[in-house]
N, C-alpha and C positions, 0 to 999 in steps of 0.2 A: 473189199469191204473191211473197214477198220473196226475191230471188235470194241475198242474203247469208245469210238464215235457212236457205234450202235448202242452200247450200254448207256451212254449219255442221253441219246435220243429217247430210248425206252424209259429211262429214269424220269426225263422231263414229261413224257406222256403219262407215266404212272402218277406223278405228282399232280398233273393237270386233272386227271380223272378222279384222283382221290379228293381234291378240293371240290370238284363238281359233285361227287357223291355226298360228301359231308354237307355241303350247302343245300343240296336237293333234299336230303333227309331232314335237315333242320327246318327247312321252309315248308315242305309239302307233306311229310309223312310222320309228323309227331302226333301222339295221342291227344295232346292238348288242343291242337288245331281242329281235330275231328270233334272233340268234346265241345269246344267253343262253338262250332257250327251247329251242333245239335242244340246247345243252350240258346243260341240266338233264335232258333226257330221254335223253341219250346212254348213261347207265349203266343205264337201265331199259328193259324192253321197251316199245315204243310201241304203244299200242292204237289201232285205227282210229277209235274214237269220239273219242279225244283229238285226233287229227289233224283229224277233221271239225269239232270244236269250234273248234280253232285257226284252221282255214280259214274257218269261218263268221264268227268274230270279226274276222279280218283283212279279209274282204269287207265287213263292216258298217262297220269303220273307214274303209275306202276310199270307201264310199258316202257316209258323213258328210263326209269330206274333199271329195268332189266337190260336194256340196251347198253347203258353205261357200265353195268356190272359185267356184261359179256365182253365189252371192250377191255375192261380191267383184267379179266381172266386171260384174254389174248396177250396182253402186255406181259403179265406174269409168266405165261407159258413161253413167250419169246425170251424172257430173261433166263428161264431155266434152260432153254435150248442154247442160248449163248454160253451158259456155264458148261453144258455138256458137249459143246462143239458142233451141234447140228444146226445152229442158227444160219439162215441164209440158204438153206437147202429145202426144196419143195418136199412137203410131207407126202405128197401123192406119187411123184415120179422120181424124186431124188436128184433132179437137176438143180443147178444154182437158180435162185430166185432173181437175182439181178440187183445191182446196187441202186439203180434208178428207182425201182419199185420199193426197195427197202427204205430209201430216203423219203418217199412219199407215205408209205404205209410201213412203219418200222416193225409192227407186229405181224406182218404178212406171213402166212403159213404155206401158201401155195404160189407157184409161178403163175403168170397171167393166163396161160392156157388152162391149167387145172382150176384156177379160180373161176374162169368162165364156165367150165363144166359144172363146178359145184353150185354156182348161182343158177344155171339153167335147171339143174336137178331140183334145187330148192323151190323154184317157181312152178315147175311142172306138177300137175296133180298126180297123186299116188294112184297106181293102178291096182 
């Protein structure tokens, strides 16, 4: 694993996510767009189904925003790990993550085995 190549890949991913976040916030989450929607409906009776659709769409937007913000946090975490020399090491078991995995998922925190365990635990209902 070449640290400079990893830094470049993480930087590219950071820039991509930053553009996505900026565009998403401008397009979907401005106060103006919400106010315009309310004003458009103010002269007409508001149907509950329309309100439900608007609420559903807003929740979907917020969910997507959370996902992109989480990916950005992972990239920033990976950059800090690169700086402190722990990048490329599984946070769970301490083994190397593997160059192939880091090429595909540059912000990976876990080796494939531990990633599988984490995903299974996330899907299983809490006891």
